[in-house]
C-alpha positions in Angstrom: 97.9 135.2 143.4 100.8 134.6 145.9 99.5 131.5 146.5 98.9 130.4 143.1 102.6 131.3 142.6 103.7 129.6 145.7 101.7 126.3 145.1 102.9 126.6 141.1 106.4 126.5 143.2 105.8 124.0 145.1 104.4 121.3 141.9 107.4 122.6 139.8 110.3 121.7 142.4 108.2 118.1 143.3 108.2 117.3 139.2 112.2 117.9 139.2 112.3 115.7 142.0 110.3 113.4 140.4 111.6 113.8 137.0 115.5 112.7 139.0 113.9 109.5 140.1 112.8 107.4 137.1 112.5 107.0 133.3 113.9 104.9 130.2 113.7 101.6 129.1 115.5 98.5 130.1 116.0 98.9 133.7 114.1 101.9 134.5 110.5 100.5 132.5 108.9 100.5 135.7 109.8 104.1 136.5 109.1 105.3 132.5 105.3 103.7 132.9 104.7 105.7 136.1 106.2 108.6 135.8 104.8 108.5 131.6 101.5 108.4 133.8 102.0 111.4 135.9 103.3 113.7 133.2 100.7 112.3 131.3 98.5 114.1 134.0 99.9 117.3 134.5 99.7 117.6 130.4 96.8 117.7 131.3 95.7 119.7 134.6 97.6 122.4 131.8 95.4 121.4 129.1 92.2 122.1 131.0 93.2 125.1 133.4 94.0 126.6 129.9 90.5 126.4 128.8 89.4 127.0 132.1 86.7 129.9 132.7 84.9 128.7 136.1 85.5 127.1 139.2 83.8 124.1 138.8 86.5 123.2 135.6 89.4 124.7 137.9 88.4 122.5 140.5 87.8 119.2 137.9 90.8 119.7 136.7 92.5 120.6 140.1 90.7 116.9 141.4 92.3 114.6 138.7 95.6 115.5 139.2 94.8 115.3 142.6 93.8 111.5 141.9 96.7 110.9 139.9 99.4 111.8 142.3 97.8 109.9 145.2 97.9 106.7 142.9 101.7 107.5 141.1 103.1 108.7 144.9 103.8 105.1 146.6 105.0 103.7 143.6 107.5 106.9 142.8 109.0 106.5 147.0 109.6 103.1 146.6 111.8 103.8 143.2 113.7 106.0 146.0 114.5 102.5 147.7 114.9 100.7 144.3 116.9 102.9 143.0 119.2 104.6 144.9 121.5 105.9 141.9 118.8 108.3 141.8 120.0 110.3 145.4 121.5 112.0 143.4 119.2 114.3 141.0 121.7 116.9 139.8 123.1 113.6 137.4 120.5 111.3 135.8 121.2 108.8 133.8 121.0 109.3 130.2 118.1 107.6 129.8 115.8 110.0 131.5 117.0 112.8 129.5 113.7 112.2 126.8 111.6 112.4 130.5 113.2 115.1 132.1 112.8 117.2 128.8 108.9 116.2 128.8 108.5 117.0 132.5 109.9 120.4 132.2 108.3 121.2 128.7 105.0 120.0 130.8 106.0 122.3 133.9 106.4 125.2 131.6 103.1 124.6 130.5 101.3 124.0 134.0 103.5 127.1 134.9 101.9 129.6 132.8 98.3 128.1 132.6 98.0 128.7 136.5 97.6 132.0 136.1 93.5 130.8 135.7 94.2 130.1 139.4 94.7 133.4 140.6 90.5 135.4 139.8 89.4 132.0 141.5 91.7 131.9 144.4 89.5 132.8 146.9 86.2 130.7 146.2 86.0 128.3 148.7 86.2 125.0 146.1 88.9 126.5 145.0 90.4 125.9 148.4 89.2 123.2 149.2 90.6 121.7 146.0 93.9 123.5 146.8 94.3 122.5 149.6 93.6 118.7 149.1 95.9 118.8 146.0 98.7 119.5 148.2 98.2 117.1 150.8 98.8 114.2 147.3 101.6 116.5 147.2 103.6 115.7 150.7 102.7 111.8 149.9 105.8 112.1 147.4 108.0 113.5 150.5 
């Protein structure tokens, strides 16, 4: 349980930081596309976890989220350089609000869905999938 909560805290922190790095149309259209894909993946992950009944279903959900995280991590990191105005994540531009709201809703859904992992936390397949996910998340730092 403790491990799952720690993983969740890391996920929420990274997602919150990612939200503050982009969004909106116009100047930030490229950010909206990439971040939208990432938010979609997080929403699908939470939905998949909510319906998961086996370790294999949890692994499948984690693997899908891991793949998307790996795919978007380089782009999200590149936005740090391209848009230095996002260094101050506490005061992002107004056009980010819709993405921030959507990200916060997805994070809340993920928090409650993460409880589904707890009964399977010791399963070697789940442990391995969580480790791969953590490696993918590290790519965004």
